[in-house]
Chimera marker file (.cmm) of the C-alpha trace (Angstrom):
<marker_set name="trace">
<marker id="1" x="5.835" y="-31.962" z="-17.141" r="1" g="1" b="0" radius="0.5"/>
<marker id="2" x="5.433" y="-28.779" z="-15.385" r="1" g="1" b="0" radius="0.5"/>
<marker id="3" x="4.250" y="-28.620" z="-11.829" r="1" g="1" b="0" radius="0.5"/>
<marker id="4" x="4.235" y="-24.752" z="-11.008" r="1" g="1" b="0" radius="0.5"/>
<marker id="5" x="0.586" y="-24.108" z="-11.031" r="1" g="1" b="0" radius="0.5"/>
<marker id="6" x="0.458" y="-20.778" z="-9.901" r="1" g="1" b="0" radius="0.5"/>
<marker id="7" x="2.997" y="-18.062" z="-9.184" r="1" g="1" b="0" radius="0.5"/>
<marker id="8" x="1.780" y="-15.146" z="-6.229" r="1" g="1" b="0" radius="0.5"/>
<marker id="9" x="4.163" y="-12.189" z="-6.224" r="1" g="1" b="0" radius="0.5"/>
<marker id="10" x="3.284" y="-9.827" z="-2.829" r="1" g="1" b="0" radius="0.5"/>
<marker id="11" x="2.109" y="-6.322" z="-3.514" r="1" g="1" b="0" radius="0.5"/>
<marker id="12" x="3.749" y="-4.102" z="-1.092" r="1" g="1" b="0" radius="0.5"/>
<marker id="13" x="7.906" y="-3.566" z="-1.406" r="1" g="1" b="0" radius="0.5"/>
<marker id="14" x="7.754" y="-6.108" z="-4.451" r="1" g="1" b="0" radius="0.5"/>
<marker id="15" x="5.896" y="-5.119" z="-6.511" r="1" g="1" b="0" radius="0.5"/>
<marker id="16" x="5.650" y="-1.072" z="-5.823" r="1" g="1" b="0" radius="0.5"/>
<marker id="17" x="7.196" y="0.718" z="-3.206" r="1" g="1" b="0" radius="0.5"/>
<marker id="18" x="5.246" y="2.934" z="-0.960" r="1" g="1" b="0" radius="0.5"/>
<marker id="19" x="8.448" y="4.708" z="0.483" r="1" g="1" b="0" radius="0.5"/>
<marker id="20" x="7.444" y="8.064" z="-1.079" r="1" g="1" b="0" radius="0.5"/>
<marker id="21" x="4.055" y="7.204" z="-0.550" r="1" g="1" b="0" radius="0.5"/>
<marker id="22" x="4.340" y="6.978" z="3.462" r="1" g="1" b="0" radius="0.5"/>
<marker id="23" x="6.603" y="9.869" z="3.375" r="1" g="1" b="0" radius="0.5"/>
<marker id="24" x="3.913" y="12.048" z="1.801" r="1" g="1" b="0" radius="0.5"/>
<marker id="25" x="0.682" y="10.667" z="4.063" r="1" g="1" b="0" radius="0.5"/>
<marker id="26" x="3.226" y="11.792" z="7.160" r="1" g="1" b="0" radius="0.5"/>
<marker id="27" x="4.013" y="14.684" z="5.942" r="1" g="1" b="0" radius="0.5"/>
<marker id="28" x="0.548" y="16.038" z="4.921" r="1" g="1" b="0" radius="0.5"/>
<marker id="29" x="-0.789" y="14.523" z="8.435" r="1" g="1" b="0" radius="0.5"/>
<marker id="30" x="2.303" y="16.492" z="10.241" r="1" g="1" b="0" radius="0.5"/>
<marker id="31" x="3.448" y="13.634" z="11.718" r="1" g="1" b="0" radius="0.5"/>
<marker id="32" x="7.328" y="12.274" z="11.892" r="1" g="1" b="0" radius="0.5"/>
<marker id="33" x="7.594" y="9.257" z="9.536" r="1" g="1" b="0" radius="0.5"/>
<marker id="34" x="8.632" y="6.859" z="12.096" r="1" g="1" b="0" radius="0.5"/>
<marker id="35" x="5.608" y="7.552" z="14.025" r="1" g="1" b="0" radius="0.5"/>
<marker id="36" x="3.010" y="7.661" z="11.268" r="1" g="1" b="0" radius="0.5"/>
<marker id="37" x="4.301" y="3.768" z="10.442" r="1" g="1" b="0" radius="0.5"/>
<marker id="38" x="3.921" y="3.009" z="14.073" r="1" g="1" b="0" radius="0.5"/>
<marker id="39" x="0.760" y="4.411" z="13.938" r="1" g="1" b="0" radius="0.5"/>
<marker id="40" x="-0.552" y="3.256" z="10.822" r="1" g="1" b="0" radius="0.5"/>
<marker id="41" x="1.027" y="-0.334" z="11.231" r="1" g="1" b="0" radius="0.5"/>
<marker id="42" x="-1.647" y="-0.113" z="14.122" r="1" g="1" b="0" radius="0.5"/>
<marker id="43" x="-4.936" y="0.145" z="12.120" r="1" g="1" b="0" radius="0.5"/>
<marker id="44" x="-3.791" y="-0.671" z="8.881" r="1" g="1" b="0" radius="0.5"/>
<marker id="45" x="-4.871" y="-4.264" z="8.542" r="1" g="1" b="0" radius="0.5"/>
<marker id="46" x="-8.308" y="-3.341" z="9.635" r="1" g="1" b="0" radius="0.5"/>
<marker id="47" x="-8.771" y="-0.170" z="6.659" r="1" g="1" b="0" radius="0.5"/>
<marker id="48" x="-7.671" y="-3.465" z="3.951" r="1" g="1" b="0" radius="0.5"/>
<marker id="49" x="-10.434" y="-5.526" z="5.648" r="1" g="1" b="0" radius="0.5"/>
<marker id="50" x="-13.327" y="-3.080" z="4.910" r="1" g="1" b="0" radius="0.5"/>
<marker id="51" x="-12.480" y="-0.204" z="7.371" r="1" g="1" b="0" radius="0.5"/>
<marker id="52" x="-13.846" y="3.508" z="5.700" r="1" g="1" b="0" radius="0.5"/>
<marker id="53" x="-11.469" y="5.466" z="5.038" r="1" g="1" b="0" radius="0.5"/>
<marker id="54" x="-12.647" y="8.052" z="6.967" r="1" g="1" b="0" radius="0.5"/>
<marker id="55" x="-13.125" y="6.166" z="10.149" r="1" g="1" b="0" radius="0.5"/>
<marker id="56" x="-9.164" y="4.703" z="9.451" r="1" g="1" b="0" radius="0.5"/>
<marker id="57" x="-7.677" y="8.237" z="9.590" r="1" g="1" b="0" radius="0.5"/>
<marker id="58" x="-9.972" y="9.572" z="12.533" r="1" g="1" b="0" radius="0.5"/>
<marker id="59" x="-7.825" y="6.716" z="14.517" r="1" g="1" b="0" radius="0.5"/>
<marker id="60" x="-4.606" y="7.183" z="13.375" r="1" g="1" b="0" radius="0.5"/>
<marker id="61" x="-5.361" y="11.012" z="13.660" r="1" g="1" b="0" radius="0.5"/>
<marker id="62" x="-6.233" y="10.658" z="17.365" r="1" g="1" b="0" radius="0.5"/>
<marker id="63" x="-3.638" y="8.637" z="17.730" r="1" g="1" b="0" radius="0.5"/>
<marker id="64" x="-0.903" y="10.911" z="16.332" r="1" g="1" b="0" radius="0.5"/>
<marker id="65" x="-2.818" y="13.854" z="18.229" r="1" g="1" b="0" radius="0.5"/>
<marker id="66" x="-3.182" y="15.393" z="14.764" r="1" g="1" b="0" radius="0.5"/>
<marker id="67" x="-6.179" y="16.972" z="12.807" r="1" g="1" b="0" radius="0.5"/>
<marker id="68" x="-7.997" y="14.132" z="10.854" r="1" g="1" b="0" radius="0.5"/>
<marker id="69" x="-8.265" y="15.374" z="7.099" r="1" g="1" b="0" radius="0.5"/>
<marker id="70" x="-11.631" y="16.920" z="6.250" r="1" g="1" b="0" radius="0.5"/>
<marker id="71" x="-11.905" y="14.280" z="3.233" r="1" g="1" b="0" radius="0.5"/>
<marker id="72" x="-10.526" y="11.398" z="1.970" r="1" g="1" b="0" radius="0.5"/>
<marker id="73" x="-6.170" y="11.882" z="1.262" r="1" g="1" b="0" radius="0.5"/>
<marker id="74" x="-5.157" y="7.916" z="0.266" r="1" g="1" b="0" radius="0.5"/>
<marker id="75" x="-5.857" y="7.733" z="-3.105" r="1" g="1" b="0" radius="0.5"/>
<marker id="76" x="-4.921" y="11.705" z="-4.310" r="1" g="1" b="0" radius="0.5"/>
<marker id="77" x="-1.298" y="10.932" z="-2.201" r="1" g="1" b="0" radius="0.5"/>
<marker id="78" x="-0.544" y="7.156" z="-3.482" r="1" g="1" b="0" radius="0.5"/>
<marker id="79" x="-1.485" y="7.368" z="-7.015" r="1" g="1" b="0" radius="0.5"/>
<marker id="80" x="1.816" y="9.895" z="-7.712" r="1" g="1" b="0" radius="0.5"/>
<marker id="81" x="3.838" y="8.544" z="-5.128" r="1" g="1" b="0" radius="0.5"/>
<marker id="82" x="3.888" y="5.345" z="-5.725" r="1" g="1" b="0" radius="0.5"/>
<marker id="83" x="6.344" y="3.836" z="-7.143" r="1" g="1" b="0" radius="0.5"/>
<marker id="84" x="5.877" y="0.694" z="-9.716" r="1" g="1" b="0" radius="0.5"/>
<marker id="85" x="8.877" y="-2.181" z="-9.647" r="1" g="1" b="0" radius="0.5"/>
<marker id="86" x="7.936" y="-1.762" z="-13.945" r="1" g="1" b="0" radius="0.5"/>
<marker id="87" x="11.193" y="-4.869" z="-13.800" r="1" g="1" b="0" radius="0.5"/>
<marker id="88" x="9.187" y="-7.216" z="-12.461" r="1" g="1" b="0" radius="0.5"/>
<marker id="89" x="5.382" y="-6.276" z="-14.251" r="1" g="1" b="0" radius="0.5"/>
<marker id="90" x="7.159" y="-7.364" z="-17.395" r="1" g="1" b="0" radius="0.5"/>
<marker id="91" x="8.253" y="-10.809" z="-15.687" r="1" g="1" b="0" radius="0.5"/>
<marker id="92" x="4.715" y="-11.606" z="-14.674" r="1" g="1" b="0" radius="0.5"/>
<marker id="93" x="3.558" y="-10.692" z="-18.696" r="1" g="1" b="0" radius="0.5"/>
<marker id="94" x="5.805" y="-12.752" z="-19.384" r="1" g="1" b="0" radius="0.5"/>
<marker id="95" x="4.775" y="-16.095" z="-17.126" r="1" g="1" b="0" radius="0.5"/>
<marker id="96" x="1.651" y="-14.966" z="-18.600" r="1" g="1" b="0" radius="0.5"/>
<marker id="97" x="2.163" y="-15.349" z="-21.706" r="1" g="1" b="0" radius="0.5"/>
<marker id="98" x="3.747" y="-18.717" z="-21.130" r="1" g="1" b="0" radius="0.5"/>
<marker id="99" x="0.280" y="-19.550" z="-19.826" r="1" g="1" b="0" radius="0.5"/>
<marker id="100" x="1.601" y="-19.662" z="-15.631" r="1" g="1" b="0" radius="0.5"/>
<marker id="101" x="-1.432" y="-18.103" z="-13.845" r="1" g="1" b="0" radius="0.5"/>
<marker id="102" x="0.092" y="-15.625" z="-11.715" r="1" g="1" b="0" radius="0.5"/>
<marker id="103" x="-1.673" y="-13.845" z="-8.380" r="1" g="1" b="0" radius="0.5"/>
<marker id="104" x="-0.853" y="-11.131" z="-6.292" r="1" g="1" b="0" radius="0.5"/>
<marker id="105" x="-1.222" y="-11.740" z="-2.720" r="1" g="1" b="0" radius="0.5"/>
<marker id="106" x="-0.710" y="-8.705" z="-0.105" r="1" g="1" b="0" radius="0.5"/>
<link id1="1" id2="2" r="1" g="1" b="0" radius="0.2"/>
<link id1="2" id2="3" r="1" g="1" b="0" radius="0.2"/>
<link id1="3" id2="4" r="1" g="1" b="0" radius="0.2"/>
<link id1="4" id2="5" r="1" g="1" b="0" radius="0.2"/>
<link id1="5" id2="6" r="1" g="1" b="0" radius="0.2"/>
<link id1="6" id2="7" r="1" g="1" b="0" radius="0.2"/>
<link id1="7" id2="8" r="1" g="1" b="0" radius="0.2"/>
<link id1="8" id2="9" r="1" g="1" b="0" radius="0.2"/>
<link id1="9" id2="10" r="1" g="1" b="0" radius="0.2"/>
<link id1="10" id2="11" r="1" g="1" b="0" radius="0.2"/>
<link id1="11" id2="12" r="1" g="1" b="0" radius="0.2"/>
<link id1="12" id2="13" r="1" g="1" b="0" radius="0.2"/>
<link id1="13" id2="14" r="1" g="1" b="0" radius="0.2"/>
<link id1="14" id2="15" r="1" g="1" b="0" radius="0.2"/>
<link id1="15" id2="16" r="1" g="1" b="0" radius="0.2"/>
<link id1="16" id2="17" r="1" g="1" b="0" radius="0.2"/>
<link id1="17" id2="18" r="1" g="1" b="0" radius="0.2"/>
<link id1="18" id2="19" r="1" g="1" b="0" radius="0.2"/>
<link id1="19" id2="20" r="1" g="1" b="0" radius="0.2"/>
<link id1="20" id2="21" r="1" g="1" b="0" radius="0.2"/>
<link id1="21" id2="22" r="1" g="1" b="0" radius="0.2"/>
<link id1="22" id2="23" r="1" g="1" b="0" radius="0.2"/>
<link id1="23" id2="24" r="1" g="1" b="0" radius="0.2"/>
<link id1="24" id2="25" r="1" g="1" b="0" radius="0.2"/>
<link id1="25" id2="26" r="1" g="1" b="0" radius="0.2"/>
<link id1="26" id2="27" r="1" g="1" b="0" radius="0.2"/>
<link id1="27" id2="28" r="1" g="1" b="0" radius="0.2"/>
<link id1="28" id2="29" r="1" g="1" b="0" radius="0.2"/>
<link id1="29" id2="30" r="1" g="1" b="0" radius="0.2"/>
<link id1="30" id2="31" r="1" g="1" b="0" radius="0.2"/>
<link id1="31" id2="32" r="1" g="1" b="0" radius="0.2"/>
<link id1="32" id2="33" r="1" g="1" b="0" radius="0.2"/>
<link id1="33" id2="34" r="1" g="1" b="0" radius="0.2"/>
<link id1="34" id2="35" r="1" g="1" b="0" radius="0.2"/>
<link id1="35" id2="36" r="1" g="1" b="0" radius="0.2"/>
<link id1="36" id2="37" r="1" g="1" b="0" radius="0.2"/>
<link id1="37" id2="38" r="1" g="1" b="0" radius="0.2"/>
<link id1="38" id2="39" r="1" g="1" b="0" radius="0.2"/>
<link id1="39" id2="40" r="1" g="1" b="0" radius="0.2"/>
<link id1="40" id2="41" r="1" g="1" b="0" radius="0.2"/>
<link id1="41" id2="42" r="1" g="1" b="0" radius="0.2"/>
<link id1="42" id2="43" r="1" g="1" b="0" radius="0.2"/>
<link id1="43" id2="44" r="1" g="1" b="0" radius="0.2"/>
<link id1="44" id2="45" r="1" g="1" b="0" radius="0.2"/>
<link id1="45" id2="46" r="1" g="1" b="0" radius="0.2"/>
<link id1="46" id2="47" r="1" g="1" b="0" radius="0.2"/>
<link id1="47" id2="48" r="1" g="1" b="0" radius="0.2"/>
<link id1="48" id2="49" r="1" g="1" b="0" radius="0.2"/>
<link id1="49" id2="50" r="1" g="1" b="0" radius="0.2"/>
<link id1="50" id2="51" r="1" g="1" b="0" radius="0.2"/>
<link id1="51" id2="52" r="1" g="1" b="0" radius="0.2"/>
<link id1="52" id2="53" r="1" g="1" b="0" radius="0.2"/>
<link id1="53" id2="54" r="1" g="1" b="0" radius="0.2"/>
<link id1="54" id2="55" r="1" g="1" b="0" radius="0.2"/>
<link id1="55" id2="56" r="1" g="1" b="0" radius="0.2"/>
<link id1="56" id2="57" r="1" g="1" b="0" radius="0.2"/>
<link id1="57" id2="58" r="1" g="1" b="0" radius="0.2"/>
<link id1="58" id2="59" r="1" g="1" b="0" radius="0.2"/>
<link id1="59" id2="60" r="1" g="1" b="0" radius="0.2"/>
<link id1="60" id2="61" r="1" g="1" b="0" radius="0.2"/>
<link id1="61" id2="62" r="1" g="1" b="0" radius="0.2"/>
<link id1="62" id2="63" r="1" g="1" b="0" radius="0.2"/>
<link id1="63" id2="64" r="1" g="1" b="0" radius="0.2"/>
<link id1="64" id2="65" r="1" g="1" b="0" radius="0.2"/>
<link id1="65" id2="66" r="1" g="1" b="0" radius="0.2"/>
<link id1="66" id2="67" r="1" g="1" b="0" radius="0.2"/>
<link id1="67" id2="68" r="1" g="1" b="0" radius="0.2"/>
<link id1="68" id2="69" r="1" g="1" b="0" radius="0.2"/>
<link id1="69" id2="70" r="1" g="1" b="0" radius="0.2"/>
<link id1="70" id2="71" r="1" g="1" b="0" radius="0.2"/>
<link id1="71" id2="72" r="1" g="1" b="0" radius="0.2"/>
<link id1="72" id2="73" r="1" g="1" b="0" radius="0.2"/>
<link id1="73" id2="74" r="1" g="1" b="0" radius="0.2"/>
<link id1="74" id2="75" r="1" g="1" b="0" radius="0.2"/>
<link id1="75" id2="76" r="1" g="1" b="0" radius="0.2"/>
<link id1="76" id2="77" r="1" g="1" b="0" radius="0.2"/>
<link id1="77" id2="78" r="1" g="1" b="0" radius="0.2"/>
<link id1="78" id2="79" r="1" g="1" b="0" radius="0.2"/>
<link id1="79" id2="80" r="1" g="1" b="0" radius="0.2"/>
<link id1="80" id2="81" r="1" g="1" b="0" radius="0.2"/>
<link id1="81" id2="82" r="1" g="1" b="0" radius="0.2"/>
<link id1="82" id2="83" r="1" g="1" b="0" radius="0.2"/>
<link id1="83" id2="84" r="1" g="1" b="0" radius="0.2"/>
<link id1="84" id2="85" r="1" g="1" b="0" radius="0.2"/>
<link id1="85" id2="86" r="1" g="1" b="0" radius="0.2"/>
<link id1="86" id2="87" r="1" g="1" b="0" radius="0.2"/>
<link id1="87" id2="88" r="1" g="1" b="0" radius="0.2"/>
<link id1="88" id2="89" r="1" g="1" b="0" radius="0.2"/>
<link id1="89" id2="90" r="1" g="1" b="0" radius="0.2"/>
<link id1="90" id2="91" r="1" g="1" b="0" radius="0.2"/>
<link id1="91" id2="92" r="1" g="1" b="0" radius="0.2"/>
<link id1="92" id2="93" r="1" g="1" b="0" radius="0.2"/>
<link id1="93" id2="94" r="1" g="1" b="0" radius="0.2"/>
<link id1="94" id2="95" r="1" g="1" b="0" radius="0.2"/>
<link id1="95" id2="96" r="1" g="1" b="0" radius="0.2"/>
<link id1="96" id2="97" r="1" g="1" b="0" radius="0.2"/>
<link id1="97" id2="98" r="1" g="1" b="0" radius="0.2"/>
<link id1="98" id2="99" r="1" g="1" b="0" radius="0.2"/>
<link id1="99" id2="100" r="1" g="1" b="0" radius="0.2"/>
<link id1="100" id2="101" r="1" g="1" b="0" radius="0.2"/>
<link id1="101" id2="102" r="1" g="1" b="0" radius="0.2"/>
<link id1="102" id2="103" r="1" g="1" b="0" radius="0.2"/>
<link id1="103" id2="104" r="1" g="1" b="0" radius="0.2"/>
<link id1="104" id2="105" r="1" g="1" b="0" radius="0.2"/>
<link id1="105" id2="106" r="1" g="1" b="0" radius="0.2"/>
</marker_set>
């Protein structure tokens, strides 16, 4: 008898790698990567909970003392830079083929 009901996988840093994305964002804004990461860490939770993207950038850029982008940039930089862990996604597909429920958690 199988007692495992659901298998969860973390998104950031597990199912995908944000390293290039973070560097791309920092570079686009002209902020050193380390500074960008520290500033974004203060505001990203609100962004994930629904803070509009441009308000997020206003907060980040204000704190970094750089110009705020005039248009949304998250997806423009995210899509070409995110690295998907294809091997792990294949594991997820196989688990689903064996009727395991899977979840992506973050």
